[in-house]
C-alpha positions as CSV (number, residue, x, y, z in Angstrom):
1,X,23.7,-48.8,-185.9
2,X,24.5,-44.9,-185.1
3,X,23.8,-42.7,-182.6
4,X,23.6,-44.5,-180.1
5,X,21.0,-46.7,-180.9
6,X,20.8,-50.7,-180.2
7,X,18.8,-50.6,-183.4
8,X,19.6,-50.1,-186.6
9,X,18.6,-46.5,-187.6
10,X,17.5,-45.0,-190.9
11,X,18.8,-41.2,-191.4
12,X,16.2,-38.4,-192.7
13,X,16.1,-34.6,-192.9
14,X,12.6,-32.7,-191.6
15,X,12.0,-29.5,-192.9
16,X,9.9,-27.4,-190.4
17,X,8.4,-23.6,-191.4
18,X,8.9,-21.5,-188.6
19,X,5.3,-21.0,-186.6
20,X,2.8,-21.4,-183.7
21,X,0.2,-24.3,-183.8
22,X,-1.9,-25.9,-181.2
23,X,-1.1,-29.4,-181.5
24,X,-3.4,-30.6,-178.6
25,X,-5.9,-32.2,-180.2
26,X,-4.0,-34.3,-182.7
27,X,-1.9,-35.4,-179.7
28,X,-4.9,-36.5,-177.5
29,X,-6.5,-38.2,-180.8
30,X,-3.1,-40.4,-181.2
31,X,-2.7,-41.0,-177.7
32,X,-6.7,-42.3,-177.9
33,X,-5.8,-45.1,-180.6
34,X,-2.1,-46.1,-179.8
35,X,-2.2,-45.5,-175.7
36,X,1.3,-43.8,-175.6
37,X,1.9,-40.5,-174.4
38,X,3.4,-37.7,-175.8
39,X,7.3,-38.1,-176.1
40,X,8.1,-35.0,-176.1
41,X,6.3,-33.7,-172.9
42,X,5.4,-30.8,-171.3
43,X,2.8,-28.3,-173.0
44,X,0.6,-28.9,-175.9
45,X,1.7,-26.4,-178.4
46,X,5.1,-25.5,-179.8
47,X,6.3,-22.1,-180.2
48,X,8.7,-20.3,-183.0
49,X,11.8,-22.1,-181.2
50,X,10.5,-25.3,-180.5
51,X,10.9,-27.0,-184.3
52,X,13.2,-29.7,-182.4
53,X,10.2,-30.9,-180.1
54,X,7.8,-30.9,-183.1
55,X,9.6,-33.3,-184.9
56,X,10.6,-35.1,-181.6
57,X,6.6,-35.9,-181.4
58,X,6.4,-36.9,-184.6
59,X,9.4,-39.6,-184.7
60,X,8.1,-40.6,-181.3
61,X,4.6,-41.3,-183.0
62,X,5.7,-43.1,-185.9
63,X,7.5,-45.5,-183.6
64,X,4.4,-45.9,-181.3
65,X,2.0,-46.6,-184.5
66,X,4.8,-49.1,-185.6
67,X,4.7,-51.1,-181.8
68,X,0.7,-50.9,-181.9
69,X,1.0,-53.1,-185.0
70,X,3.4,-55.2,-183.1
71,X,6.7,-53.8,-185.5
72,X,9.6,-54.6,-183.0
73,X,11.0,-50.8,-182.5
74,X,12.0,-49.8,-179.0
75,X,14.9,-47.2,-179.1
76,X,14.2,-43.6,-179.2
77,X,15.0,-41.2,-182.4
78,X,18.1,-39.1,-182.2
79,X,17.6,-35.4,-183.7
80,X,19.6,-32.2,-184.3
81,X,19.7,-29.2,-186.0
82,X,21.4,-28.9,-189.8
83,X,22.7,-25.2,-188.8
84,X,20.2,-23.4,-191.3
85,X,18.8,-20.0,-189.9
86,X,16.4,-19.9,-192.8
87,X,12.5,-19.9,-192.8
88,X,12.6,-23.8,-193.3
89,X,14.5,-25.0,-190.3
90,X,16.4,-28.2,-191.4
91,X,16.5,-30.8,-188.9
92,X,18.2,-34.0,-189.4
93,X,17.2,-37.3,-187.5
94,X,17.9,-41.0,-186.6
95,X,15.1,-43.1,-186.3
96,X,15.2,-46.4,-185.3
97,X,14.1,-49.2,-187.2
98,X,13.1,-53.0,-187.8
99,X,11.6,-52.9,-191.6
100,X,12.4,-49.8,-193.8
101,X,9.5,-49.9,-195.3
102,X,7.7,-50.1,-192.2
103,X,9.5,-47.1,-191.0
104,X,8.8,-45.0,-194.0
105,X,4.8,-46.1,-194.2
106,X,4.9,-44.8,-190.3
107,X,6.7,-41.5,-190.5
108,X,4.7,-41.0,-193.7
109,X,1.3,-41.7,-192.0
110,X,2.1,-39.4,-188.9
111,X,3.3,-36.4,-191.1
112,X,0.3,-36.3,-192.9
113,X,-2.0,-36.6,-189.7
114,X,-0.3,-33.7,-188.0
115,X,-0.7,-31.5,-191.4
116,X,-4.2,-32.8,-191.2
117,X,-4.7,-31.6,-187.5
118,X,-2.9,-27.9,-188.4
119,X,-6.5,-27.5,-190.8
120,X,-8.3,-29.4,-188.1
121,X,-8.8,-32.7,-189.2
122,X,-7.6,-35.5,-186.4
123,X,-7.1,-38.9,-187.4
124,X,-10.1,-41.3,-188.0
125,X,-10.3,-44.6,-186.5
126,X,-10.8,-45.8,-190.4
127,X,-7.8,-44.2,-191.0
128,X,-5.6,-45.5,-188.3
129,X,-7.2,-49.4,-189.6
130,X,-6.1,-48.8,-193.0
131,X,-2.5,-47.8,-191.4
132,X,-2.7,-51.4,-189.1
133,X,-3.2,-53.4,-192.4
134,X,-0.3,-51.5,-194.3
135,X,1.8,-52.5,-191.2
136,X,0.5,-56.2,-191.2
137,X,3.1,-57.5,-193.5
138,X,6.1,-56.2,-191.0
139,X,5.0,-57.5,-187.8
140,X,6.5,-60.0,-185.6
141,X,4.8,-63.1,-185.9
142,X,2.7,-64.6,-183.5
143,X,2.7,-63.6,-179.7
144,X,5.6,-64.9,-177.7
145,X,8.0,-63.4,-180.7
146,X,7.3,-59.5,-179.9
147,X,7.3,-60.3,-176.1
148,X,10.6,-62.1,-176.4
149,X,12.1,-58.9,-178.2
150,X,10.4,-56.6,-175.7
151,X,12.3,-58.4,-173.0
152,X,15.4,-58.4,-174.9
153,X,15.4,-54.8,-174.9
154,X,14.7,-54.5,-171.4
155,X,17.4,-56.8,-170.6
156,X,19.9,-55.0,-172.9
157,X,20.3,-58.4,-174.9
158,X,21.5,-57.9,-178.7
159,X,19.1,-59.7,-181.4
160,X,19.0,-59.8,-184.7
161,X,16.6,-61.2,-187.6
162,X,17.9,-64.1,-189.1
163,X,15.1,-65.1,-191.6
164,X,11.3,-63.9,-190.6
165,X,10.2,-65.3,-187.8
166,X,13.9,-66.7,-186.7
167,X,15.2,-64.2,-184.0
168,X,19.3,-64.6,-182.6
169,X,19.4,-63.6,-179.1
170,X,23.1,-62.5,-178.2
171,X,26.4,-62.9,-179.9
172,X,28.7,-64.9,-181.3
173,X,29.2,-68.1,-179.3
174,X,26.8,-66.8,-176.5
175,X,23.9,-66.8,-179.2
176,X,20.6,-69.0,-178.9
177,X,17.9,-68.7,-181.8
178,X,14.2,-68.7,-181.0
179,X,11.1,-68.9,-183.4
180,X,8.4,-67.7,-181.2
181,X,8.8,-70.5,-178.3
182,X,10.8,-73.1,-180.1
183,X,14.4,-72.7,-179.1
184,X,17.5,-73.8,-181.0
185,X,17.9,-77.3,-179.1
186,X,14.0,-78.4,-179.2
187,X,13.9,-81.8,-180.7
188,X,12.4,-82.2,-183.9
189,X,10.8,-85.9,-183.3
190,X,9.3,-83.9,-180.0
191,X,8.0,-81.3,-181.7
192,X,6.3,-83.6,-184.6
193,X,5.0,-86.0,-181.6
194,X,3.4,-82.8,-179.9
195,X,1.8,-81.4,-182.8
196,X,0.0,-84.7,-183.0
197,X,-2.3,-85.4,-179.9
198,X,-3.1,-89.0,-181.2
199,X,0.7,-89.9,-180.9
200,X,1.3,-88.0,-177.7
201,X,-1.3,-89.8,-175.8
202,X,0.7,-92.7,-177.2
203,X,3.7,-92.1,-175.8
204,X,2.1,-91.0,-172.9
205,X,0.0,-93.8,-172.2
206,X,3.3,-96.2,-172.7
207,X,4.8,-94.4,-169.4
208,X,1.5,-94.6,-167.7
209,X,0.6,-91.0,-168.1
210,X,-3.0,-90.3,-167.7
211,X,-3.8,-89.7,-171.4
212,X,-7.2,-89.3,-173.2
213,X,-9.0,-91.8,-174.5
214,X,-9.9,-91.2,-178.0
215,X,-10.3,-92.0,-181.8
216,X,-9.7,-90.8,-185.4
217,X,-13.0,-89.9,-187.1
218,X,-13.0,-90.2,-191.1
219,X,-16.8,-88.3,-191.4
220,X,-19.1,-87.2,-189.6
221,X,-21.0,-90.6,-189.1
222,X,-17.9,-92.0,-187.6
223,X,-17.9,-89.2,-185.1
224,X,-21.1,-90.0,-184.2
225,X,-20.4,-93.5,-183.9
226,X,-17.3,-93.0,-181.6
227,X,-19.4,-90.5,-179.3
228,X,-22.2,-93.1,-178.7
229,X,-19.6,-95.8,-178.0
230,X,-17.4,-93.2,-176.1
231,X,-20.3,-92.1,-174.3
232,X,-21.6,-88.3,-173.9
233,X,-20.5,-85.8,-173.1
234,X,-17.5,-85.9,-175.7
235,X,-14.9,-83.8,-177.1
236,X,-14.4,-82.8,-180.7
237,X,-10.9,-81.8,-182.0
238,X,-8.2,-81.7,-184.4
239,X,-5.1,-83.9,-183.9
240,X,-2.6,-81.3,-185.0
241,X,-3.7,-78.1,-184.3
242,X,-2.7,-75.9,-181.3
243,X,-4.4,-73.0,-179.0
244,X,-7.9,-74.7,-179.1
245,X,-8.0,-74.5,-182.6
246,X,-11.1,-76.3,-183.7
247,X,-11.9,-77.8,-180.6
248,X,-15.4,-78.3,-179.1
249,X,-16.1,-79.7,-175.6
250,X,-18.9,-80.6,-173.4
251,X,-20.9,-82.2,-176.2
252,X,-24.3,-84.2,-175.5
253,X,-25.9,-84.7,-178.5
254,X,-25.4,-86.3,-181.8
255,X,-26.4,-83.2,-183.2
256,X,-23.9,-80.9,-181.4
257,X,-21.2,-83.8,-182.6
258,X,-21.9,-83.1,-186.4
259,X,-21.8,-79.3,-185.9
260,X,-18.5,-79.8,-184.0
261,X,-17.3,-82.3,-186.4
262,X,-17.9,-79.6,-189.2
263,X,-15.8,-76.8,-187.2
264,X,-12.8,-79.1,-186.8
265,X,-12.8,-80.0,-190.2
266,X,-12.5,-76.7,-191.1
267,X,-9.1,-76.4,-190.0
268,X,-7.9,-80.4,-190.3
269,X,-7.9,-83.4,-192.2
270,X,-7.4,-85.5,-188.8
271,X,-10.4,-85.2,-186.4
272,X,-10.3,-87.0,-182.8
273,X,-13.6,-88.1,-180.6
274,X,-12.2,-88.4,-176.8
275,X,-14.3,-88.9,-173.9
276,X,-15.1,-85.1,-172.2
277,X,-13.3,-85.1,-168.8
278,X,-14.9,-82.7,-166.4
279,X,-12.4,-80.8,-164.2
280,X,-10.7,-77.4,-164.1
281,X,-8.4,-76.4,-167.6
282,X,-4.5,-76.0,-166.0
283,X,-1.7,-74.9,-168.1
284,X,1.9,-76.2,-166.6
285,X,5.0,-74.5,-168.6
286,X,8.3,-76.1,-168.3
287,X,11.2,-75.1,-169.2
288,X,14.3,-77.5,-169.0
289,X,12.6,-79.7,-166.9
290,X,11.3,-77.3,-164.1
291,X,8.1,-76.3,-163.9
292,X,8.2,-72.2,-163.9
293,X,4.4,-71.3,-164.5
294,X,0.9,-72.7,-163.9
295,X,-2.4,-71.0,-164.4
296,X,-6.0,-71.8,-164.5
297,X,-8.0,-71.2,-167.2
298,X,-11.7,-70.1,-167.1
299,X,-13.8,-70.4,-170.3
300,X,-14.9,-66.8,-171.7
301,X,-18.5,-65.5,-170.3
302,X,-19.9,-62.6,-168.1
303,X,-20.4,-62.0,-164.4
304,X,-23.4,-61.4,-163.2
305,X,-24.4,-58.0,-161.8
306,X,-28.3,-59.0,-160.3
307,X,-29.6,-56.0,-162.5
308,X,-28.4,-56.6,-166.4
309,X,-29.8,-59.6,-168.3
310,X,-26.8,-61.7,-169.6
311,X,-27.4,-59.9,-173.7
312,X,-26.9,-56.6,-171.8
313,X,-23.8,-58.1,-170.0
314,X,-22.2,-59.1,-173.6
315,X,-22.8,-56.0,-175.0
316,X,-21.7,-53.8,-172.1
317,X,-18.4,-56.0,-172.2
318,X,-18.1,-55.7,-176.1
319,X,-17.9,-51.9,-175.7
320,X,-15.5,-51.8,-172.7
321,X,-11.9,-50.3,-174.5
322,X,-9.9,-52.4,-171.7
323,X,-11.1,-55.5,-172.6
324,X,-11.2,-55.1,-176.4
325,X,-7.5,-54.5,-175.9
326,X,-7.2,-57.4,-174.1
327,X,-8.6,-59.3,-176.7
328,X,-6.8,-57.8,-179.4
329,X,-3.4,-58.2,-177.4
330,X,-4.4,-62.2,-176.9
331,X,-5.8,-62.8,-180.3
332,X,-9.6,-63.3,-180.1
333,X,-12.5,-61.4,-180.7
334,X,-15.0,-59.9,-178.7
335,X,-17.2,-62.7,-177.4
336,X,-20.7,-62.7,-178.4
337,X,-24.0,-64.9,-178.2
338,X,-23.3,-67.1,-181.2
339,X,-24.7,-70.6,-181.7
340,X,-21.9,-72.0,-179.2
341,X,-22.9,-69.7,-176.8
342,X,-26.9,-70.3,-177.2
343,X,-26.5,-73.6,-176.8
344,X,-24.3,-73.2,-173.7
345,X,-27.0,-71.1,-172.3
346,X,-29.6,-73.5,-173.0
347,X,-27.9,-76.1,-171.7
348,X,-27.7,-74.4,-168.3
349,X,-31.7,-73.5,-168.1
350,X,-30.4,-70.0,-169.3
351,X,-31.5,-67.7,-172.0
352,X,-30.3,-63.9,-173.3
353,X,-32.7,-62.2,-171.3
354,X,-31.7,-64.0,-168.0
355,X,-30.7,-62.1,-165.0
356,X,-27.9,-63.8,-163.2
357,X,-27.2,-63.3,-159.4
358,X,-24.4,-60.9,-158.4
359,X,-21.1,-63.0,-158.9
360,X,-22.2,-65.7,-160.8
361,X,-20.3,-66.6,-163.7
362,X,-22.0,-67.7,-167.1
363,X,-19.9,-69.4,-169.3
364,X,-20.4,-68.8,-173.2
365,X,-17.5,-71.0,-174.5
366,X,-16.9,-74.4,-174.0
367,X,-13.1,-74.5,-174.5
368,X,-11.0,-72.0,-171.7
369,X,-7.9,-71.3,-174.3
370,X,-7.1,-67.6,-173.9
371,X,-7.1,-67.6,-177.6
372,X,-10.6,-68.1,-177.7
373,X,-10.9,-65.6,-174.9
374,X,-10.7,-67.4,-171.8
375,X,-9.1,-65.9,-168.5
376,X,-6.1,-67.0,-167.1
377,X,-5.1,-67.0,-163.2
378,X,-1.9,-67.8,-161.9
379,X,-1.8,-71.1,-159.0
380,X,1.6,-71.5,-158.7
381,X,1.5,-71.4,-155.1
382,X,-0.9,-74.0,-155.1
383,X,0.3,-77.1,-156.6
384,X,0.8,-80.5,-155.2
385,X,4.5,-81.7,-155.5
386,X,2.9,-85.0,-157.4
387,X,1.3,-82.9,-160.0
388,X,4.3,-80.5,-160.7
389,X,6.2,-83.8,-161.1
390,X,3.2,-85.3,-163.6
391,X,4.0,-81.8,-166.0
392,X,7.6,-82.0,-165.7
393,X,7.6,-85.8,-166.6
394,X,5.2,-85.3,-169.2
395,X,7.5,-82.6,-170.9
396,X,10.5,-85.1,-170.7
397,X,8.5,-88.1,-172.1
398,X,8.6,-86.0,-175.3
399,X,12.2,-84.8,-174.8
400,X,11.0,-80.7,-175.1
401,X,13.3,-78.2,-173.4
402,X,10.0,-75.8,-173.7
403,X,6.6,-77.4,-173.2
404,X,3.0,-75.9,-171.7
405,X,1.1,-79.0,-170.5
406,X,-2.5,-79.0,-170.3
407,X,-4.1,-81.0,-167.6
408,X,-7.6,-80.9,-166.5
409,X,-8.3,-82.1,-162.9
410,X,-10.5,-81.0,-160.2
411,X,-7.9,-79.6,-157.9
412,X,-4.3,-78.5,-158.7
413,X,-3.9,-78.5,-155.1
414,X,-4.3,-82.6,-154.5
415,X,-2.4,-85.2,-155.9
416,X,-3.4,-86.6,-159.5
417,X,-3.0,-89.9,-158.2
418,X,-5.3,-89.0,-155.5
419,X,-8.4,-87.4,-157.5
420,X,-7.2,-88.4,-160.9
421,X,-6.2,-86.5,-163.9
422,X,-6.3,-85.9,-167.7
423,X,-3.7,-85.0,-169.6
424,X,-5.1,-83.7,-172.9
425,X,-2.4,-82.0,-174.7
426,X,1.6,-81.1,-174.4
427,X,2.3,-78.5,-176.4
428,X,5.9,-78.0,-177.7
429,X,5.5,-74.1,-178.8
430,X,3.6,-72.7,-176.0
431,X,2.6,-69.1,-175.7
432,X,3.8,-68.1,-172.6
433,X,1.6,-65.3,-171.9
434,X,2.7,-61.9,-170.1
435,X,-0.7,-60.7,-168.6
436,X,-0.3,-62.7,-165.0
437,X,3.4,-63.1,-165.5
438,X,4.8,-59.9,-167.1
439,X,8.5,-60.8,-166.4
440,X,8.4,-64.6,-167.5
441,X,9.9,-64.0,-171.3
442,X,13.0,-62.0,-169.4
443,X,13.2,-65.1,-167.1
444,X,13.1,-67.6,-170.0
445,X,15.6,-65.4,-171.8
446,X,18.0,-65.4,-168.6
447,X,17.8,-68.8,-168.3
448,X,18.7,-69.7,-172.0
449,X,21.5,-67.2,-172.2
450,X,22.5,-67.6,-168.5
451,X,26.4,-66.0,-169.5
452,X,27.7,-63.0,-170.9
453,X,25.4,-61.7,-173.9
454,X,27.7,-59.7,-176.0
455,X,31.1,-60.3,-177.5
456,X,34.2,-57.9,-177.1
457,X,34.5,-55.9,-180.2
458,X,37.3,-54.1,-181.6
459,X,36.5,-51.3,-184.2
460,X,39.7,-50.3,-186.2
461,X,39.1,-47.2,-188.6
462,X,42.0,-47.5,-191.2
463,X,42.2,-47.9,-194.6
464,X,44.7,-51.1,-194.3
465,X,44.3,-53.6,-192.1
466,X,48.0,-54.5,-191.2
467,X,47.8,-53.3,-187.3
468,X,44.2,-55.6,-187.3
469,X,45.9,-58.5,-188.5
470,X,49.0,-57.9,-185.5
471,X,46.5,-57.8,-183.0
472,X,44.2,-60.8,-184.3
473,X,47.3,-62.6,-184.7
474,X,48.1,-62.0,-180.9
475,X,44.6,-63.6,-180.2
476,X,45.1,-66.8,-182.0
477,X,44.2,-70.0,-180.9
478,X,41.6,-68.6,-178.1
479,X,38.7,-70.6,-176.9
480,X,36.3,-69.2,-178.2
481,X,38.2,-68.1,-181.2
482,X,38.5,-64.6,-182.4
483,X,37.4,-63.3,-185.9
484,X,38.6,-60.8,-187.8
485,X,36.6,-58.5,-190.8
486,X,38.3,-56.3,-193.1
487,X,38.2,-55.7,-197.0
488,X,40.0,-58.2,-197.5
489,X,38.1,-60.9,-196.2
490,X,36.7,-62.8,-192.8
491,X,38.5,-65.1,-190.5
492,X,37.9,-66.9,-187.5
493,X,40.8,-67.7,-185.7
494,X,43.6,-69.0,-188.5
495,X,40.8,-70.3,-191.0
496,X,39.3,-68.0,-193.9
497,X,35.2,-68.0,-193.4
498,X,34.7,-65.9,-196.7
499,X,36.7,-63.9,-199.7
500,X,36.4,-60.1,-199.8
501,X,32.7,-59.6,-199.3
502,X,32.8,-56.1,-200.6
503,X,34.0,-53.7,-197.5
504,X,34.5,-53.8,-194.3
505,X,31.1,-53.4,-193.0
506,X,30.1,-56.4,-194.9
507,X,32.6,-58.5,-194.0
508,X,31.5,-57.5,-190.4
509,X,27.7,-58.4,-191.2
510,X,29.4,-62.0,-192.0
511,X,30.9,-62.3,-188.8
512,X,28.2,-61.3,-186.9
513,X,26.1,-63.9,-187.8
514,X,29.1,-66.5,-186.3
515,X,27.8,-68.7,-183.7
516,X,31.4,-69.6,-182.4
517,X,33.2,-66.5,-182.1
518,X,34.3,-65.0,-178.9
519,X,35.5,-61.7,-180.1
520,X,35.9,-59.6,-183.4
521,X,38.0,-57.1,-185.0
522,X,36.7,-54.9,-187.6
523,X,38.4,-52.8,-189.9
524,X,36.3,-50.3,-191.5
525,X,36.9,-46.7,-193.3
526,X,35.7,-43.4,-191.9
527,X,33.6,-43.3,-195.6
528,X,32.1,-47.0,-194.8
529,X,30.9,-45.8,-191.2
530,X,29.1,-42.6,-192.8
531,X,27.8,-44.5,-195.2
532,X,26.5,-47.7,-193.3
533,X,27.0,-47.3,-189.7
534,X,28.2,-49.8,-187.6
535,X,27.4,-53.6,-187.8
536,X,27.9,-54.3,-183.7
537,X,25.9,-51.9,-181.4
538,X,28.6,-52.2,-178.6
539,X,32.4,-51.6,-179.0
540,X,34.9,-52.3,-176.1
541,X,37.8,-50.5,-178.2
542,X,37.4,-48.0,-181.2
543,X,40.8,-47.6,-182.5
544,X,41.4,-44.4,-185.1
545,X,44.4,-45.0,-186.9
546,X,46.5,-43.1,-189.9
547,X,47.4,-46.7,-191.6
548,X,46.9,-46.5,-195.4
549,X,45.9,-49.5,-197.8
550,X,49.3,-48.6,-199.4
551,X,52.1,-46.7,-198.9
552,X,51.3,-44.2,-201.7
553,X,47.6,-43.5,-200.3
554,X,47.4,-40.1,-198.7
555,X,46.0,-41.1,-195.0
556,X,42.3,-40.7,-195.0
557,X,40.8,-37.8,-192.8
558,X,38.2,-38.3,-189.9
559,X,35.5,-36.2,-190.8
560,X,33.7,-34.6,-187.6
561,X,30.5,-36.6,-188.3
562,X,32.1,-39.7,-187.3
563,X,32.5,-38.8,-183.7
564,X,28.7,-38.6,-182.8
565,X,27.8,-41.7,-185.0
566,X,30.2,-43.7,-183.3
567,X,31.3,-42.5,-179.9
568,X,28.0,-43.5,-177.8
569,X,28.3,-47.0,-178.9
570,X,31.6,-47.3,-177.1
571,X,31.7,-48.6,-173.8
572,X,35.5,-49.1,-173.1
573,X,38.4,-46.8,-174.4
574,X,39.3,-45.2,-177.4
575,X,43.1,-45.0,-178.9
576,X,43.4,-42.3,-181.6
577,X,46.5,-41.7,-183.8
578,X,48.4,-38.3,-183.1
579,X,47.3,-37.0,-186.2
580,X,43.5,-37.5,-185.7
581,X,43.7,-35.9,-182.1
582,X,42.3,-32.9,-183.3
583,X,39.4,-33.9,-184.5
584,X,38.0,-35.5,-181.3
585,X,35.3,-34.1,-179.3
586,X,36.9,-33.8,-176.0
587,X,33.2,-32.7,-174.7
588,X,31.3,-36.1,-175.9
589,X,34.7,-38.4,-174.2
590,X,34.2,-36.7,-171.0
591,X,30.6,-36.7,-170.9
592,X,31.0,-40.8,-171.5
593,X,34.3,-40.9,-169.1
594,X,35.7,-42.6,-172.1
595,X,39.6,-43.2,-171.8
596,X,41.4,-42.0,-174.4
597,X,45.4,-43.1,-175.7
598,X,47.4,-41.4,-178.3
599,X,49.0,-43.7,-180.7
600,X,51.9,-43.6,-182.5
601,X,51.2,-43.2,-186.5
602,X,54.4,-44.8,-187.4
603,X,54.3,-47.5,-185.1
604,X,54.9,-51.0,-187.3
605,X,54.0,-52.8,-184.3
606,X,50.9,-51.0,-183.4
607,X,49.2,-54.2,-181.4
608,X,51.8,-53.4,-178.9
609,X,50.2,-50.0,-178.0
610,X,46.9,-51.8,-178.4
611,X,47.2,-55.0,-176.7
612,X,46.7,-53.7,-172.6
613,X,43.8,-51.7,-173.6
614,X,42.3,-54.8,-175.1
615,X,43.5,-56.9,-172.6
616,X,41.9,-56.0,-169.4
617,X,38.5,-56.3,-171.2
618,X,38.5,-59.5,-172.2
619,X,36.6,-61.6,-169.7
620,X,38.6,-64.3,-168.0
621,X,36.4,-67.2,-169.1
622,X,37.8,-66.5,-172.8
623,X,41.4,-67.3,-171.9
624,X,42.7,-70.2,-173.0
625,X,46.3,-68.9,-172.6
626,X,48.4,-65.6,-171.9
627,X,49.5,-64.7,-175.7
628,X,53.0,-65.3,-176.0
629,X,55.0,-62.3,-176.3
630,X,55.9,-61.3,-179.8
């Protein structure tokens, strides 16, 4: 990290030839494709002195195109002039990235599209589609992950990728891992049970829950036989798939069962046939034994207006940009008059040419899953307490910390003990959904990480690590333990975790992956900082010393370029050796209201000077005992 960004940045240089051009058509085209306004603001053209505004637009759009592709970049770019007064204005920038190759792809595409626009060629839909395909390998997987990352950014909750798909939220002992909505405390046994609907039903029935009556079908003929035994209508579905994949409901004859079996067999070898249950489709989400959300899902279809046919209503829906965008976000294609839709229309005595009455809902899908185009609506205030407890007990039966309980019943406001109900599925990795509850991802993160999310981090810019070792020794035996990272290795309290990993930055990245430390002391040289940036995005204390690795080594100067890279990340205090004080930009210190303390270059007990600055910035809960006097 550098220049105040909470995400890693790539450093770049952009040369702009002085001139004047109208970028209005280009910006309008970009906004139409990527749904974000210009970040530069004001006006539609850049004058001869507005090179910074032009580059800011290019960088902002390079981030917007990545967000459209679900590449998690949230920070704003930082840019500044390089000082040249020639015809080509060099402008340097720090551009946040989630993947280096994704960032390069985006900025190169945006730059090309801007230059084409200068010749009157705005981006085409085909060019945008090509870009989205190229960025697909870098996108956050699924739907939960990108929304959790957006929520973390809004909360100022630090995060980092562990491996593709697994995200660490928080730092040190406060860290939690998530893979989509699986948490690091989701039990393996409960997850495996939830993935198998047949075994889930067995567990639920043993505990008296209203579980489905079903049987496994090894082939299409067996599926038809089971359907006849159970009595139509029936449901055919895979036993081991989520989000309604391969599910066909309300099947009323042998031909429908055969077609449904073929659909289910396309995504699983384990097929169930069960008795169809009439009622509304509810999804109740449970976190740590408590219901946090309840929705009712209505199968996809069209609403009559008394004037247009069903075919015309479907066509209007397919041409509605808002509807298409919602489908893209939810992961389903626009609805059409396919075989399933035509069968449902015939079943209800309708045809594509029927003109439904105004307000009449015409269903075109048998399942109500949002991934199949279903529409969710909140029912939070209408749940009978018995139904709330039913969902909470079902999640507990599989020992799931976060679960989606799918309930079929006539009215969620009446007790299931009175009306009957069916738990058709317990999902161990539920989609939380943000359309009905925009704040739910923040809510879940706050509950998973209730305490401080960050650990105190001390960065010491020095060639030697003697003062850092002194300070680390004063923090010995604390709970949680403090870590030390320097060119000589990585320590957690008194235990060395790793040998010298190749420099202070590399050592600090090892320490950043620890889930047990309560704080960190990092030693880096100024040259390392300029080359690698910061390993943490926030510092409680920045210490700049004249300490050398060996007595005969000359003191390392602090280049002016270091300060804008690091000072924006300090939220505590700065301690600087007297020999380096002249390099400090006092204006930046004043703007950030950072306390400054001058420290003695030759003090062999530098930790004594630093301890008062640090002690007041350690939260009381971190203290095991007050450190003994040296």
